[in-house]
N, C-alpha and C positions, 0 to 999 in steps of 0.2 A: 804706251805708258802703261806701268803695271800697278794694279791697285792691291795693296794688302790690308789684312786685318788680323787682330790678335783678340784673345779672350784674356779677358785678367779676371781670374778665379776670385781676387780677393776684393775688387769693386763690381763683382758680378755683370759684368758687363763687355760687350764687343766693342773695341777700339779702332777704328779704321780712319784713312787718311781725311774724312769729311767731317767727323765728328764720333760720337759713341752711341750705342744702343744698348740700354738695361735688359738684362735677361733674369726672371725670376730664381731664386734659387732652389726653389720647387720644382721647377719645370725642366725636368730631367730629359724630356724629349727633345727640346731645343737644345740642350747642351751637349747630348749626344751628337746632334745633328751638325754642331760647331766643331766638335771633336773629328769628326769624319770629314767634314769639310777641311780643315787644317790639313789633317792627314793625306787625304787624297790629292786636294787641288792646289796647295801651297808648297809643296814639295820640303817639307820639314820631316826632320827624323820622327819615326813614327813613336819609338821610345819616348821622345822628349816630349812629342804632344800627349801619348797617354798618362805620363806622369804629371802634366800641368793640370789634366784633366781627373786625375784620380783614378785611372781604370789600367788593367793590365794590358798586354800585347794580345793575349789570346783573347781579351773580352773585345778589344778593339777588333779584331776580325771577325768575331761572332755578329757584334751589332753591324757592319759592313755588309755581311751577308744577309742578315735580316731586312736590312735597308734597302738591298738590291732586289731581294725578292718581294717585299711589303710596303715598301716606299715610307713615308713619314710615320705611318698607323704602326710599324711594325717597331718602332725605336719607344713607343710609349711603355712604361714599366708595366710589369704583370705581376700579378701574384704569384708568388713562389711557394712551392712544396707540393701534396698530392693534390691532384685535381678531381679525385673521388674517394669514397668511404670503400678502402679496400678491405678493411676489417669488419666494418660493420655494414655487410651486404644484406639484402632483402631476406635472404635465406637465413642467415646468423639472426637478424633483427626478428624473424618469423619464430626462430626456435627458442630464443630469452623468451618472448612473450607466451608461447606455448609453457615452458617450463614453469614461467611464473602463474600462469592460468591454473595449471594443474596443482602446484601446492603454492597458495599465496605466501606463505609463512618462509619460503626459501629466502635465503640471502642471495644478494649479488655474488656472492664468494662462492655460495653452493652452486650456482648457475653456471658462473664461470667454470668451475672445477669438471662439472657435466658435460660442458662443451670441449673443453679440452680433452678430455676422456675419448671424445668422438673425434679427435684430431682436427679441430676447430682452433685456429690461432686467435684468441683473443683474451683481452685483461679484465681483470675485475672491474677496474674503472670505467671499460667499455660497456660491460652490461650494465653499471650503473647509470650511464649515460642514458643507454636505451629505454632504461625502465622511467627514468625521470622524464624523456621525450614524451612518453606514451601516457605519462600522468597516472602509473598504476603503481606507486609506491606503498608502501604499507602505511595504515594508520595509525596515527600516533594515539596513545589511549590518553585521553583528557582525565586529571584528576577530577575525583568525583567530588562535587560541590555538595555542602552540607544541606540537608535537605530540609525545607521550610516545614515549620510547624503544621500539622494536619488542621485541616477545617472540617473534616469529615464528622459523620456520627460518632466516632469514638472519642474524638476530642471534646464534643459536648456533652457526652453522656446519654444521648439519645438512643433510642433503639433505630437500628437503622431497616429498612424496607428491603425486600428480596427484589431482584433485577425485575423489572417490569411491573411493578406493584403501582408505583406513581402512574403509570401510564394508565392500568386497569382503573386506579381510581379515577383519573380524567375522563375516560372513556365511558365511567359507569358500569362497567362492567365488574362482576366477580367473580372469583375463582371458585370452582366446583370444591366443595367440602370434600376432603379425602376421609376415607374411612378408618377409624382407630383413632382418630383426632379429638 
């Protein structure tokens, strides 16, 4: 007796002789495994199988090799793109911070230009990101608020005392008279 099944991408389910098993559209790991199962075990044409699942032949063989070496875990989708900061290395970050502390008024464009003159390949946007990551942005000047009316001696017309006179008066001490006064 030969049991056979087919994956129906429109219905998102595996259909077999005894029933159907739903597969979530977001479950790429299960979908990839079903494609490999059909391609390797059911004697179907690989081109037809990959077309049904929306993959190329090349990707099919890549996934098969990954599955052979790592099992089901290897079929899980992984983040694509660079795995490390190859432009913003620790050395470059230190240089950006050094230039910024030496001249706090220098712009990211100026710092980027200095680094490029030293044969460091970095964009102005990367320099801006480093500065933002470390929180060493330039302080933006706040508009000066109007000063409130003074409540000191000048506002009331009273004479002001010299510094410390109030305290000497509280302590009961007097200042020694200066000659010529």
